[in-house]
C-alpha positions, 0 to 999 in steps of 0.5 A: 225765679218763678213760673206763671200758671195764668200767663197771658190770661190773668182773671178779672178779680179784686185789685190786690189779687189782680196786681199779685197775679200780674207781678207773678207773670212779670217775674216769670217773663223777666226770669225766662220762666226759670224752673225745673219743669216746663211752664204750665202755659207755653207759647211759640218761641217762648224761652225757658231756663230749665234749672233741672238740666241746666239748659236754656230752651226755646219753644219751636214755632209750632209750639210742639217741642223745646229746642236746647240753645245754650247752658245756664252755667256758669258761665252761661253760653249759647251753644246751638248757633251757626258756627263756621266750619273752621271753628272747633266742635265737640271732641276736638283737641288742641295743645297749649302752654296755658295752665287753665282751660279756655271757656268751652274746653277742659284740660285732659288731666286723666280725670272724668267729666259728668253732670252736676251731680256726678262728682266728676273730677275734671268737670261736673257740669251740664255743659259736658253732656255733648262730650260725655256722649261722644266719648261714650259712643266712640271710645271703648270702656277700656279706655274711657271708663264709665264710673258710678255717680260720686264714686270711682267704681267702674260700672261699664256702659249702660243701655245708652249714653243718655241713660248713663248721663241720667244716672249721674255717672261720669266718664274718664277722659282719654289719658294724655298726661306725659303721653305723645298723641298719635293717629288711631288705626292701622298705618301701612306696615304698622299695628292697629290701634283703636280710637282712644287706646293707649300703650307704650312704656317709659323705660324698657329692660332688655332681655336676651331675646332682644340682643342680636345673636353673638358669641363669646370667644375664649382662646387658650394658647398652646402650652405644656406643664412640666413636673406637675404632681399627678391629678392636681388641678388649679382653679383659674381666677376671674373667668371661672375656668378650671384645668387639670394637669397631666401626670407627674413629670410630663412635658405634654400638653395641658389637660382640658378646660371648661368654664365661662367668661364671667358675668357683666351688666346690671339689668337696668332699664333704659329710657324709651322716651324720644326728645320731647317738649311737654304741653297741656292738652285741651278737649272741646266740650 
């Protein structure tokens, strides 16, 4: 709510002025020195609600620096605390049948995350900075694209995650909707896939090279024609074959033939999806 320039050092003055300064100091204390800039006077172990970044900070015991210990919110959360090794940490993923994200998590809904002024589509809040930094650092821009503040214009990576965060840019979450999650890397005898990469196709159209080698057999039984006019020909139906008769009055074998077995099939794509149950995917902030 306020800062106090004379915290702990209210000067002697007339009663009304003295009372006003005491009230200001009390307001600063009970509101944890809420403001966009650090208090003018600082003491070891002082708590400051930094409205500029949305973080709760505490002054270190030597009174030389601030340590972020939580977020103002909503919701207000303590983040810099001892966490059991079995707990989830930033970047962990879980799947659920819940339709909304748990506190401290966001839905992987193919959207973006960023700071309060980034206009990110999934979550625009200071509490996304740790995940923003992790994705920026570990996953290529091809898969976790960085966008300019308030737009869907890709910018590419800046000098650092911190500089992109300060520029109010937002970053694309790894895409998960309708997709199967798999392990990154190169499995034995398998292709190599980068962390956060995506691929595959929902349906596939087979080409000639996808079919095993095969042949179409055509058989014409031995036969003869008699009394056919010389030089006439007959076009067969269905298969597209043509055959020419021999000379008039001949009882010898029929002439040669050429053609194909006709076309079949429509070239429709076939489903490439394994039996699947669909859930929501969450990622830890």
